[in-house]
C-alpha positions as CSV (number, residue, x, y, z in Angstrom):
1,M,0.5,-17.9,-6.8
2,A,-0.7,-14.9,-8.8
3,L,-3.0,-12.7,-6.8
4,T,-6.3,-12.2,-8.5
5,P,-9.1,-9.9,-7.2
6,S,-12.8,-10.7,-7.4
7,N,-14.9,-9.0,-10.0
8,M,-17.6,-7.6,-7.6
9,L,-20.9,-8.7,-9.1
10,P,-23.4,-5.8,-8.7
11,L,-25.2,-5.7,-5.4
12,G,-28.9,-6.7,-5.7
13,T,-28.2,-9.3,-8.4
14,S,-30.4,-12.4,-8.1
15,A,-28.6,-15.6,-7.2
16,P,-27.9,-17.4,-10.4
17,A,-29.6,-20.9,-10.3
18,F,-27.6,-24.0,-10.6
19,Q,-27.7,-27.8,-10.2
20,L,-24.3,-29.4,-9.5
21,P,-23.0,-32.7,-8.1
22,D,-22.1,-32.7,-4.4
23,T,-18.7,-34.4,-4.1
24,V,-19.5,-35.6,-0.6
25,S,-23.0,-37.1,-0.9
26,G,-22.7,-38.0,-4.6
27,Q,-26.1,-36.3,-5.2
28,R,-27.0,-33.4,-7.5
29,K,-27.9,-30.3,-5.5
30,S,-29.7,-27.2,-6.7
31,L,-29.5,-23.7,-5.4
32,S,-33.3,-23.8,-4.8
33,E,-33.0,-26.8,-2.5
34,L,-30.0,-25.5,-0.6
35,Q,-30.7,-21.8,-0.2
36,S,-32.2,-20.4,3.1
37,D,-34.8,-17.8,3.7
38,Q,-32.4,-16.3,6.2
39,G,-29.5,-15.9,3.8
40,T,-27.2,-18.0,1.6
41,L,-23.4,-17.9,1.3
42,V,-22.1,-19.2,-2.0
43,F,-18.3,-19.4,-2.1
44,F,-15.9,-20.5,-4.7
45,I,-12.9,-22.4,-3.3
46,C,-10.5,-25.2,-4.3
47,N,-8.2,-27.6,-2.6
48,H,-4.8,-26.4,-3.6
49,C,-4.9,-22.6,-3.4
50,P,-2.7,-21.2,-0.6
51,Y,-5.3,-18.4,0.0
52,V,-8.0,-21.0,0.5
53,I,-5.8,-23.2,2.7
54,H,-5.1,-20.1,4.8
55,I,-8.8,-19.3,5.5
56,L,-9.9,-22.9,6.3
57,P,-9.9,-22.5,10.1
58,E,-12.1,-19.3,9.9
59,L,-14.3,-20.9,7.3
60,K,-15.0,-23.7,9.7
61,R,-15.8,-21.2,12.5
62,L,-18.1,-19.2,10.3
63,A,-20.1,-22.3,9.3
64,Q,-20.4,-23.3,13.0
65,D,-21.5,-19.8,14.0
66,Y,-23.9,-19.0,11.2
67,Q,-25.4,-22.3,10.0
68,A,-26.9,-22.5,13.5
69,K,-28.6,-19.1,12.8
70,G,-30.1,-20.3,9.5
71,I,-27.5,-19.2,6.9
72,S,-27.0,-21.8,4.2
73,F,-23.4,-22.5,3.2
74,I,-22.5,-23.7,-0.3
75,A,-19.0,-24.3,-1.4
76,I,-18.2,-24.7,-5.2
77,S,-15.0,-25.6,-7.0
78,S,-14.8,-24.7,-10.7
79,N,-11.2,-25.4,-11.4
80,D,-9.9,-27.3,-14.4
81,V,-9.1,-30.7,-12.8
82,E,-7.3,-32.0,-15.8
83,N,-4.5,-29.5,-15.3
84,Y,-5.0,-29.2,-11.5
85,P,-5.7,-32.8,-10.3
86,D,-5.5,-31.8,-6.6
87,D,-8.9,-30.1,-7.2
88,S,-10.6,-33.3,-8.5
89,P,-14.0,-34.3,-7.1
90,E,-12.3,-37.2,-5.2
91,K,-9.9,-34.8,-3.5
92,M,-12.7,-32.3,-2.8
93,K,-14.6,-35.0,-0.9
94,E,-11.4,-35.8,1.1
95,L,-11.0,-32.2,2.0
96,A,-14.6,-31.8,3.1
97,Q,-14.4,-34.9,5.2
98,E,-11.0,-33.9,6.8
99,E,-12.5,-30.5,7.6
100,G,-15.7,-31.9,9.0
101,W,-17.9,-29.7,6.8
102,D,-21.6,-30.3,7.0
103,F,-22.3,-28.2,4.0
104,P,-22.1,-29.3,0.3
105,Y,-18.9,-29.0,-1.7
106,L,-20.1,-28.9,-5.3
107,Y,-18.2,-29.5,-8.5
108,D,-18.7,-27.1,-11.4
109,E,-17.1,-29.2,-14.1
110,D,-18.2,-27.0,-17.1
111,Q,-17.4,-23.8,-15.2
112,S,-20.8,-22.4,-16.1
113,V,-21.7,-21.6,-12.5
114,A,-18.4,-19.7,-11.9
115,K,-19.1,-17.7,-15.1
116,A,-22.8,-17.0,-14.0
117,Y,-21.5,-15.6,-10.7
118,D,-18.6,-13.8,-12.4
119,A,-16.3,-15.5,-10.0
120,A,-12.6,-14.8,-10.6
121,C,-10.6,-16.2,-7.7
122,T,-10.5,-18.6,-4.8
123,P,-11.8,-17.8,-2.3
124,D,-14.6,-15.6,-3.7
125,F,-17.6,-15.0,-1.4
126,Y,-21.2,-14.1,-2.4
127,L,-23.8,-13.6,0.4
128,F,-27.4,-13.5,-0.7
129,D,-30.2,-12.3,1.6
130,G,-33.4,-14.2,2.3
131,E,-34.9,-12.9,-1.0
132,A,-31.8,-14.4,-2.9
133,K,-30.5,-10.9,-3.7
134,L,-26.8,-10.2,-3.5
135,A,-26.1,-8.3,-0.3
136,Y,-22.3,-8.8,-0.1
137,R,-19.5,-9.9,-2.3
138,G,-15.8,-9.8,-1.6
139,R,-13.3,-10.7,1.0
140,L,-13.5,-12.7,4.3
141,D,-11.2,-10.2,6.0
142,D,-7.8,-8.5,5.4
143,S,-5.7,-11.5,6.4
144,R,-3.5,-13.1,3.7
145,P,-1.0,-16.0,3.8
146,N,2.2,-15.0,5.6
147,S,0.8,-11.5,6.4
148,G,0.9,-11.9,10.1
149,T,-2.7,-10.5,10.2
150,P,-4.9,-12.8,12.2
151,L,-8.0,-14.4,10.6
152,T,-11.1,-12.9,12.0
153,G,-13.7,-13.1,9.2
154,A,-14.6,-9.5,10.1
155,D,-15.8,-8.3,6.8
156,L,-17.9,-11.3,6.0
157,R,-19.2,-11.6,9.6
158,A,-20.4,-8.0,9.6
159,A,-22.3,-8.8,6.3
160,L,-23.8,-12.0,7.7
161,D,-24.9,-10.2,10.9
162,A,-26.6,-7.4,8.8
163,V,-28.4,-10.0,6.6
164,L,-29.6,-11.9,9.6
165,A,-30.9,-8.6,11.2
166,K,-32.6,-7.8,7.8
167,Q,-30.5,-4.6,7.6
168,A,-28.6,-3.2,4.7
169,V,-25.0,-4.4,4.4
170,S,-22.5,-1.6,4.1
171,E,-21.8,-0.7,0.5
172,T,-18.1,-0.4,1.4
173,Q,-17.0,-3.8,0.3
174,Y,-13.5,-4.9,-0.7
175,P,-12.7,-7.5,-3.3
176,S,-11.6,-10.9,-2.3
177,A,-8.2,-11.9,-3.5
178,G,-6.6,-15.2,-4.2
179,C,-5.6,-17.6,-6.9
180,G,-7.4,-17.1,-10.2
181,I,-9.9,-19.7,-11.1
182,K,-8.2,-22.3,-13.3
183,W,-10.2,-21.9,-16.5
184,K,-10.3,-24.6,-19.1
185,K,-8.7,-23.7,-22.4
């Protein structure tokens, strides 16, 4: 597992629009129908990445804590499923159901959405404010697999709280790090 940092899309960037299939419902979903006027968290994940597997418990807690406050959660997988079949739409649906997610897990087959967001790794988080402007991008917290550092979601939680309070998020933001997105050749 090669550690890849996120690219840190410029703050203030407008959320790139998309329309992708939701692997759970089977319906196509667009950013415009999923985003919230409170804030929207778009995150790139996949099924097989050890960094994603490590954060799953905190991701579930975050969704429980912040969806109730009006934050929209949107998970996207952009990995090449031909070479990484564990990330197939069928497996994505299984993971979402096993985890009990009540947010969409979208499949970016042509990888155009990952490219529009300048996503580089899994997990990679993008928090947009109620005006769909990028307020935070980067890591969940400083925990990594086998680091002994507990999952807290501290960095992302601070950003979520600021967005909900309609306050500026600290510009001190650290890149996420994880497995590189598996780009098609």
